[in-house]
N, CA, C and O of each residue as an XYZ file, in Angstrom:
568
protein
N     -58.881    -42.047    -49.420
C     -60.315    -41.889    -49.314
C     -60.839    -42.361    -48.065
O     -61.840    -41.827    -47.587
N     -60.147    -43.491    -47.382
C     -60.715    -44.025    -46.263
C     -60.337    -43.133    -44.945
O     -61.032    -43.167    -43.930
N     -59.229    -42.379    -45.062
C     -59.002    -41.393    -43.881
C     -59.911    -40.306    -43.912
O     -60.403    -39.826    -42.891
N     -60.171    -39.861    -45.202
C     -60.956    -38.760    -45.394
C     -62.477    -39.063    -44.859
O     -63.080    -38.195    -44.228
N     -63.019    -40.239    -45.120
C     -64.203    -40.624    -44.818
C     -64.244    -40.795    -43.201
O     -65.234    -40.437    -42.563
N     -63.233    -41.300    -42.657
C     -63.124    -41.489    -41.244
C     -63.129    -40.108    -40.388
O     -63.816    -39.918    -39.384
N     -62.247    -39.199    -40.969
C     -62.324    -37.717    -40.411
C     -63.662    -37.105    -40.432
O     -64.070    -36.417    -39.497
N     -64.356    -37.354    -41.508
C     -65.659    -36.794    -41.718
C     -66.761    -37.420    -40.739
O     -67.623    -36.718    -40.211
N     -66.671    -38.642    -40.567
C     -67.386    -39.556    -39.709
C     -67.210    -39.100    -38.138
O     -68.168    -39.007    -37.371
N     -66.038    -38.866    -37.823
C     -65.623    -38.450    -36.639
C     -66.196    -36.986    -36.319
O     -66.789    -36.696    -35.280
N     -65.954    -36.211    -37.256
C     -66.442    -34.672    -37.080
C     -67.991    -34.790    -36.996
O     -68.589    -34.094    -36.176
N     -68.616    -35.585    -37.754
C     -70.112    -35.638    -37.705
C     -70.581    -36.205    -36.313
O     -71.561    -35.766    -35.711
N     -69.763    -37.241    -35.862
C     -70.153    -37.765    -34.529
C     -69.902    -36.733    -33.376
O     -70.639    -36.683    -32.392
N     -68.945    -36.008    -33.534
C     -68.737    -34.932    -32.463
C     -69.760    -33.984    -32.459
O     -70.172    -33.528    -31.393
N     -70.287    -33.584    -33.711
C     -71.215    -32.534    -33.759
C     -72.701    -33.200    -33.294
O     -73.507    -32.558    -32.619
N     -72.906    -34.383    -33.689
C     -74.193    -35.040    -33.213
C     -74.234    -35.150    -31.725
O     -75.279    -34.940    -31.110
N     -73.072    -35.489    -31.111
C     -72.934    -35.708    -29.668
C     -73.107    -34.323    -28.961
O     -73.766    -34.275    -27.922
N     -72.566    -33.249    -29.459
C     -72.713    -31.931    -28.877
C     -74.136    -31.372    -29.019
O     -74.619    -30.622    -28.171
N     -74.797    -31.771    -30.137
C     -76.219    -31.358    -30.323
C     -77.117    -32.205    -29.213
O     -77.987    -31.663    -28.530
N     -76.828    -33.415    -29.144
C     -77.588    -34.308    -28.227
C     -77.584    -33.959    -26.895
O     -78.574    -33.901    -26.165
N     -76.252    -33.691    -26.552
C     -76.159    -33.683    -24.953
C     -76.074    -32.179    -24.693
O     -75.902    -31.874    -23.513
N     -76.153    -31.276    -25.499
C     -76.116    -29.898    -25.321
C     -74.955    -29.219    -24.516
O     -75.019    -28.278    -23.725
N     -73.802    -30.002    -24.961
C     -72.530    -29.589    -24.244
C     -72.029    -28.321    -24.826
O     -72.459    -27.892    -25.897
N     -71.143    -27.737    -24.140
C     -70.529    -26.496    -24.588
C     -68.868    -26.785    -24.913
O     -67.921    -26.215    -24.371
N     -68.823    -27.659    -25.780
C     -67.476    -28.084    -26.206
C     -66.572    -26.970    -26.768
O     -65.350    -27.049    -26.647
N     -67.183    -25.914    -27.396
C     -66.413    -24.951    -27.910
C     -65.826    -24.004    -26.815
O     -64.999    -23.135    -27.093
N     -66.275    -24.211    -25.624
C     -65.617    -23.495    -24.554
C     -64.336    -23.940    -24.233
O     -63.556    -23.187    -23.650
N     -63.969    -25.290    -24.605
C     -62.706    -25.710    -24.535
C     -61.715    -24.941    -25.523
O     -60.619    -24.469    -25.222
N     -62.325    -24.921    -26.732
C     -61.570    -24.101    -27.780
C     -61.256    -22.587    -27.395
O     -60.184    -22.015    -27.593
N     -62.466    -22.019    -26.773
C     -62.331    -20.722    -26.348
C     -61.139    -20.538    -25.154
O     -60.299    -19.638    -25.146
N     -61.250    -21.384    -24.366
C     -60.175    -21.227    -23.260
C     -58.789    -21.610    -23.708
O     -57.828    -21.057    -23.173
N     -58.610    -22.522    -24.658
C     -57.270    -22.838    -25.344
C     -56.800    -21.588    -25.902
O     -55.668    -21.215    -25.594
N     -57.493    -20.905    -26.660
C     -57.015    -19.818    -27.693
C     -56.946    -18.504    -27.087
O     -56.088    -17.668    -27.374
N     -58.047    -18.317    -26.082
C     -58.046    -17.000    -25.377
C     -58.982    -16.013    -25.860
O     -59.370    -15.179    -25.041
N     -59.429    -15.958    -27.085
C     -60.492    -15.075    -27.554
C     -61.275    -15.602    -28.802
O     -60.891    -16.555    -29.480
N     -62.298    -14.955    -29.010
C     -63.130    -15.436    -30.163
C     -62.470    -15.289    -31.559
O     -62.690    -16.125    -32.435
N     -61.653    -14.213    -31.760
C     -60.982    -14.028    -32.956
C     -59.965    -15.103    -33.281
O     -59.929    -15.710    -34.351
N     -59.143    -15.281    -32.262
C     -58.203    -16.405    -32.424
C     -58.895    -17.814    -32.615
O     -58.451    -18.574    -33.476
N     -59.961    -18.174    -31.840
C     -60.604    -19.317    -32.062
C     -61.075    -19.334    -33.519
O     -60.847    -20.348    -34.180
N     -61.699    -18.315    -34.066
C     -62.114    -18.399    -35.587
C     -61.030    -18.723    -36.419
O     -61.111    -19.609    -37.270
N     -59.879    -17.959    -36.194
C     -58.781    -18.392    -37.184
C     -58.255    -19.696    -36.969
O     -57.789    -20.272    -37.952
N     -58.242    -20.286    -35.831
C     -57.858    -21.731    -35.586
C     -58.834    -22.673    -36.348
O     -58.411    -23.568    -37.080
N     -60.111    -22.444    -36.155
C     -61.205    -23.235    -36.923
C     -61.048    -23.137    -38.282
O     -61.026    -24.156    -38.973
N     -60.924    -21.926    -38.801
C     -60.838    -21.844    -40.344
C     -59.611    -22.293    -40.818
O     -59.510    -22.801    -41.935
N     -58.560    -22.132    -39.975
C     -57.141    -22.669    -40.537
C     -57.217    -24.188    -40.583
O     -56.817    -24.746    -41.606
N     -57.660    -24.861    -39.641
C     -57.886    -26.228    -39.686
C     -58.619    -26.856    -40.810
O     -58.306    -27.933    -41.316
N     -59.662    -26.075    -41.183
C     -60.438    -26.473    -42.395
C     -59.651    -26.326    -43.696
O     -59.719    -27.150    -44.607
N     -58.924    -25.255    -43.723
C     -58.130    -24.961    -44.885
C     -56.875    -25.987    -44.972
O     -56.430    -26.402    -46.042
N     -56.373    -26.331    -43.712
C     -55.310    -27.320    -43.856
C     -55.803    -28.733    -44.175
O     -55.042    -29.521    -44.738
N     -57.012    -29.072    -43.847
C     -57.560    -30.285    -44.325
C     -57.830    -30.374    -45.682
O     -57.665    -31.430    -46.293
N     -58.291    -29.204    -46.286
C     -58.528    -29.282    -47.643
C     -57.244    -29.325    -48.496
O     -57.177    -30.025    -49.507
N     -56.247    -28.572    -48.067
C     -54.978    -28.604    -48.750
C     -54.393    -30.011    -48.755
O     -53.846    -30.464    -49.760
N     -54.510    -30.660    -47.678
C     -53.970    -32.119    -47.511
C     -54.782    -33.142    -48.386
O     -54.402    -34.309    -48.480
N     -55.921    -32.677    -49.031
C     -56.606    -33.540    -49.787
C     -57.881    -34.297    -49.162
O     -58.560    -35.124    -49.770
N     -58.106    -33.821    -47.700
C     -59.265    -34.411    -47.105
C     -60.495    -33.591    -47.273
O     -60.970    -32.917    -46.359
N     -61.035    -33.675    -48.565
C     -62.027    -32.759    -49.137
C     -63.321    -33.001    -48.208
O     -63.924    -32.087    -47.644
N     -63.622    -34.218    -48.139
C     -64.942    -34.504    -47.351
C     -64.950    -34.030    -45.949
O     -65.915    -33.451    -45.448
N     -63.747    -34.316    -45.281
C     -63.547    -33.719    -43.867
C     -63.506    -32.334    -43.697
O     -63.909    -31.853    -42.638
N     -62.977    -31.468    -44.793
C     -63.078    -30.121    -44.799
C     -64.443    -29.703    -44.936
O     -64.851    -28.755    -44.266
N     -65.249    -30.364    -45.803
C     -66.695    -29.844    -46.128
C     -67.270    -30.175    -44.791
O     -67.729    -29.180    -44.228
N     -67.374    -31.283    -44.127
C     -68.085    -31.417    -42.811
C     -67.542    -30.535    -41.812
O     -68.290    -30.076    -40.950
N     -66.220    -30.228    -41.841
C     -65.740    -29.237    -40.801
C     -66.247    -27.834    -41.049
O     -66.567    -27.091    -40.120
N     -66.318    -27.456    -42.441
C     -67.006    -26.214    -42.770
C     -68.354    -25.987    -42.203
O     -68.681    -24.951    -41.624
N     -69.195    -27.116    -42.419
C     -70.511    -27.055    -41.832
C     -70.576    -27.055    -40.310
O     -71.460    -26.452    -39.703
N     -69.672    -27.706    -39.751
C     -69.610    -27.633    -38.238
C     -69.116    -26.273    -37.837
O     -69.601    -25.697    -36.862
N     -68.183    -25.761    -38.552
C     -67.636    -24.482    -38.195
C     -68.834    -23.436    -38.189
O     -68.749    -22.503    -37.390
N     -69.955    -23.525    -39.030
C     -70.960    -22.491    -39.076
C     -71.568    -22.545    -37.660
O     -71.794    -21.488    -37.071
N     -71.812    -23.605    -37.151
C     -72.352    -23.898    -35.777
C     -71.440    -23.225    -34.746
O     -71.879    -22.328    -34.026
N     -70.321    -23.603    -34.680
C     -69.247    -23.117    -33.756
C     -69.070    -21.583    -33.856
O     -69.058    -20.901    -32.831
N     -68.930    -21.030    -35.103
C     -68.737    -19.593    -35.237
C     -69.964    -18.908    -34.765
O     -69.830    -17.950    -34.004
N     -71.276    -19.335    -35.175
C     -72.418    -18.706    -34.544
C     -72.535    -18.600    -33.083
O     -73.073    -17.673    -32.478
N     -71.910    -19.768    -32.516
C     -72.028    -19.816    -30.985
C     -70.881    -18.841    -30.474
O     -71.063    -18.160    -29.464
N     -69.898    -18.799    -31.072
C     -68.695    -17.834    -30.579
C     -69.055    -16.444    -30.830
O     -68.716    -15.621    -29.980
N     -69.787    -15.993    -32.022
C     -69.974    -14.671    -32.282
C     -71.417    -14.031    -31.912
O     -71.567    -12.815    -31.791
N     -72.387    -14.904    -31.756
C     -73.773    -14.554    -31.600
C     -74.123    -14.916    -30.072
O     -74.348    -14.039    -29.237
N     -74.148    -16.304    -29.784
C     -74.750    -16.794    -28.615
C     -73.982    -16.219    -27.270
O     -74.600    -15.656    -26.366
N     -72.652    -16.420    -27.256
C     -71.830    -16.103    -26.124
C     -71.784    -14.592    -25.631
O     -71.843    -14.271    -24.443
N     -71.668    -13.682    -26.721
C     -71.893    -12.249    -26.456
C     -73.113    -11.985    -25.653
O     -73.042    -11.196    -24.711
N     -74.214    -12.574    -25.946
C     -75.552    -12.322    -25.295
C     -75.507    -12.773    -23.946
O     -75.893    -12.058    -23.021
N     -74.990    -14.094    -23.759
C     -74.722    -14.584    -22.353
C     -73.935    -13.756    -21.556
O     -74.229    -13.645    -20.365
N     -72.911    -13.113    -22.054
C     -71.995    -12.367    -21.449
C     -72.635    -10.979    -21.073
O     -72.258    -10.374    -20.069
N     -73.537    -10.529    -21.842
C     -74.300     -9.382    -21.517
C     -75.291     -9.480    -20.374
O     -75.493     -8.540    -19.606
N     -75.931    -10.708    -20.287
C     -76.732    -11.064    -19.258
C     -76.059    -11.180    -17.880
O     -76.606    -10.833    -16.833
N     -74.866    -11.680    -17.972
C     -73.807    -11.937    -16.813
C     -73.423    -10.474    -16.250
O     -73.433    -10.212    -15.047
N     -73.116     -9.641    -17.167
C     -72.775     -8.276    -16.904
C     -73.949     -7.594    -16.117
O     -73.709     -6.996    -15.068
N     -75.140     -7.680    -16.595
C     -76.341     -7.012    -16.040
C     -76.512     -7.691    -14.695
O     -76.904     -6.951    -13.792
N     -76.309     -8.856    -14.420
C     -76.407     -9.317    -13.155
C     -75.302     -8.925    -11.912
O     -75.513     -8.826    -10.703
N     -74.186     -8.761    -12.597
C     -73.125     -8.138    -11.644
C     -73.484     -6.626    -11.272
O     -73.324     -6.141    -10.151
N     -73.967     -5.993    -12.329
C     -74.304     -4.577    -12.090
C     -75.467     -4.504    -11.103
O     -75.504     -3.571    -10.299
N     -76.410     -5.431    -11.121
C     -77.617     -5.456    -10.120
C     -77.073     -5.766     -8.769
O     -77.566     -5.244     -7.769
N     -76.078     -6.593     -8.703
C     -75.344     -7.025     -7.422
C     -74.817     -5.754     -6.767
O     -75.060     -5.432     -5.604
N     -73.989     -4.990     -7.720
C     -73.275     -3.814     -7.151
C     -74.315     -2.755     -6.663
O     -74.193     -2.173     -5.585
N     -75.299     -2.557     -7.494
C     -76.387     -1.489     -7.041
C     -77.050     -2.044     -5.835
O     -77.413     -1.202     -5.015
N     -77.279     -3.275     -5.563
C     -77.908     -3.593     -4.267
C     -77.131     -3.340     -3.098
O     -77.671     -3.283     -1.993
N     -75.728     -3.162     -3.278
C     -75.045     -2.752     -2.076
C     -75.332     -1.452     -1.573
O     -75.042     -1.129     -0.421
N     -75.975     -0.574     -2.514
C     -76.348      0.888     -2.037
C     -77.796      0.918     -1.836
O     -78.295      2.042     -1.777
N     -78.558     -0.074     -1.720
C     -79.920     -0.081     -1.495
C     -79.940     -0.174      0.096
O     -79.314     -1.058      0.680
N     -80.805      0.929      0.864
C     -80.795      0.868      2.111
C     -81.468     -0.268      2.815
O     -81.192     -0.622      3.961
N     -82.323     -0.783      2.083
C     -83.043     -1.942      2.626
C     -82.298     -3.183      2.674
O     -82.665     -4.047      3.470
N     -81.278     -3.387      1.910
C     -80.515     -4.602      1.960
C     -79.018     -4.341      2.440
O     -78.406     -5.307      2.895
N     -78.533     -3.390      2.387
C     -77.183     -3.011      2.608
C     -76.911     -2.969      4.123
O     -77.438     -2.052      4.751
N     -76.240     -3.752      4.697
C     -75.834     -3.746      6.235
C     -75.040     -2.322      6.438
O     -75.341     -1.553      7.350
N     -74.052     -2.068      5.545
C     -73.320     -0.937      5.792
C     -74.072      0.345      5.839
O     -73.786      1.216      6.661
N     -75.106      0.486      4.898
C     -76.031      1.564      4.852
C     -76.881      1.604      6.073
O     -77.107      2.673      6.639
N     -77.358      0.470      6.493
C     -78.178      0.507      7.734
C     -77.473      0.946      9.025
O     -78.022      1.610      9.904
N     -76.327      0.552      9.053
C     -75.382      1.036     10.222
C     -75.241      2.652     10.051
O     -75.480      3.398     11.001
N     -74.888      3.082      8.932
C     -74.676      4.423      8.691
C     -76.015      5.235      9.041
O     -75.918      6.283      9.678
N     -77.129      4.806      8.672
C     -78.369      5.302      8.920
C     -78.868      5.157     10.363
O     -79.869      5.765     10.742
N     -78.225      4.416     11.093
C     -78.416      3.975     12.482
C     -79.947      3.317     12.572
O     -80.646      3.492     13.570
N     -80.368      2.580     11.479
C     -81.425      1.825     11.571
C     -81.121      0.467     12.076
O     -82.017     -0.327     12.362
N     -79.850      0.195     12.189
C     -79.444     -1.229     12.558
C     -78.390     -1.035     13.606
O     -77.418     -0.347     13.292
N     -78.449     -1.523     14.749
C     -77.546     -1.268     15.853
C     -77.030     -2.615     16.348
O     -77.624     -3.634     15.996
N     -75.926     -2.690     17.168
C     -75.534     -3.970     17.839
C     -74.980     -3.538     19.189
O     -74.497     -2.429     19.418
N     -75.108     -4.548     20.064
C     -74.595     -4.335     21.305
C     -72.992     -4.302     21.251
O     -72.338     -4.792     20.330
N     -72.431     -3.624     22.422
C     -71.005     -3.584     22.431
C     -70.603     -4.809     22.826
O     -71.331     -5.470     23.567
N     -69.368     -5.299     22.383
C     -68.810     -6.481     22.857
C     -68.509     -6.585     24.274
O     -67.966     -5.650     24.862
N     -68.819     -7.636     24.841
C     -68.567     -7.832     26.259
C     -67.534     -8.923     26.751
O     -67.638    -10.005     26.173
N     -66.718     -8.840     27.560
C     -65.563     -9.747     27.833
C     -66.278    -10.714     28.838
O     -66.570    -10.360     29.981
N     -66.551    -12.012     28.309
C     -67.321    -12.894     28.957
C     -66.432    -13.587     30.068
O     -66.961    -13.950     31.119
N     -65.018    -13.778     29.823
C     -64.114    -14.424     30.734
C     -63.279    -13.177     31.392
O     -62.661    -12.345     30.728
N     -63.368    -13.200     32.711
C     -62.405    -12.166     33.311
C     -61.020    -12.365     33.093
O     -60.648    -13.538     33.095
N     -60.177    -11.486     32.907
C     -58.763    -11.530     32.613
C     -58.039    -11.864     33.881
O     -58.485    -11.505     34.971
N     -56.837    -12.602     33.745
C     -56.095    -13.058     34.920
C     -55.306    -11.907     35.462
O     -55.018    -11.845     36.657
N     -54.976    -11.053     34.648
C     -54.166     -9.814     34.963
C     -55.148     -8.578     34.892
O     -55.908     -8.524     33.925
N     -55.181     -7.698     35.735
C     -55.964     -6.621     35.899
C     -55.340     -5.296     35.204
O     -55.996     -4.266     35.051
N     -54.076     -5.442     34.829
C     -53.335     -4.213     34.256
C     -53.190     -4.436     32.728
O     -52.116     -4.249     32.156
N     -54.335     -4.850     32.081
C     -54.379     -4.892     30.582
C     -54.592     -3.639     30.008
O     -55.325     -2.801     30.533
N     -53.862     -3.421     28.731
C     -54.106     -2.190     28.177
C     -55.513     -1.913     27.544
O     -56.060     -2.697     26.767
N     -56.015     -0.780     27.932
C     -57.538     -0.588     27.464
C     -57.470      0.503     26.345
O     -56.663      1.431     26.397
N     -58.335      0.338     25.367
C     -58.288      1.359     24.275
C     -59.430      2.171     24.520
O     -60.497      1.614     24.779
N     -59.358      3.335     24.477
C     -58.329      4.254     24.303
C     -57.629      4.344     25.564
O     -58.288      4.357     26.603
N     -56.328      4.409     25.590
C     -55.587      4.390     26.896
C     -55.801      5.849     27.655
O     -56.154      6.847     27.027
N     -55.582      5.853     28.879
C     -55.594      6.985     29.638
C     -54.380      7.817     29.374
O     -53.391      7.338     28.819
N     -54.446      8.987     29.745
C     -53.262      9.946     29.474
C     -52.093      9.319     30.481
O     -50.929      9.487     30.117
N     -52.304      8.701     31.562
C     -51.395      8.289     32.420
C     -50.530      7.159     31.790
O     -49.304      7.097     31.889
N     -51.359      6.237     31.102
C     -50.904      5.214     30.394
C     -50.021      5.486     29.104
O     -49.062      4.800     28.752
N     -50.508      6.590     28.475
C     -49.784      7.104     27.327
C     -48.481      7.665     27.796
O     -47.447      7.342     27.211
N     -48.460      8.520     28.859
C     -47.209      9.184     29.273
C     -46.242      8.023     29.610
O     -45.103      8.034     29.143
N     -46.681      7.003     30.425
C     -45.920      5.851     30.835
C     -45.256      5.112     29.772
O     -44.083      4.743     29.832
N     -46.074      4.903     28.765
C     -45.575      4.144     27.464
C     -44.734      4.814     26.646
O     -43.885      4.193     26.006
N     -44.867      6.270     26.551
C     -44.095      6.984     25.619
C     -42.867      7.574     26.220
O     -42.007      8.071     25.492
N     -42.736      7.540     27.604
C     -41.431      7.702     28.341
C     -41.431      9.216     28.665
O     -40.489      9.716     29.279
C-alpha cells in the first residue's frame, strides 16, 4: 500500500506542478511517441498496467490525470495547430501582395535599383565581360 500511495502522490504532484506553472509537459510525451493516437495508447496502457500490478490508487489518480492529458492531446492542440496553419497561409499569401512583395514590385517596375558599379579598378584590363563580344566568343571557342 505504501508504494501505491507514493505513486499516487507523485502523480498528483506532477499534475499540480503542471497546472501551477502552465507547462506543456505532455509535449514531451507527444515528441517521444510521435502521434496523438500512440500517446493515448501509452497513457491508457500505463494506467492498465498499474491497475493490473495492484496499484489501484495510482491507477485511479492516473486515470484522472489522463482525462486532462487526453483533452489536451485531442482538443487543445489541434486548435493551436489550426491557428499555426492559418498564420503560415497568411505568410504565403503576403508574398503575392504587390505592396509587400519585393519580387512583385520589381516585376511591376514600381521598385528599381541602380546597376552595380565596380568601385576598385581592376589590375588587368583584359577581364571577361558579360555578355562577351563576338570576338571574345570566337577566341574562346576556337
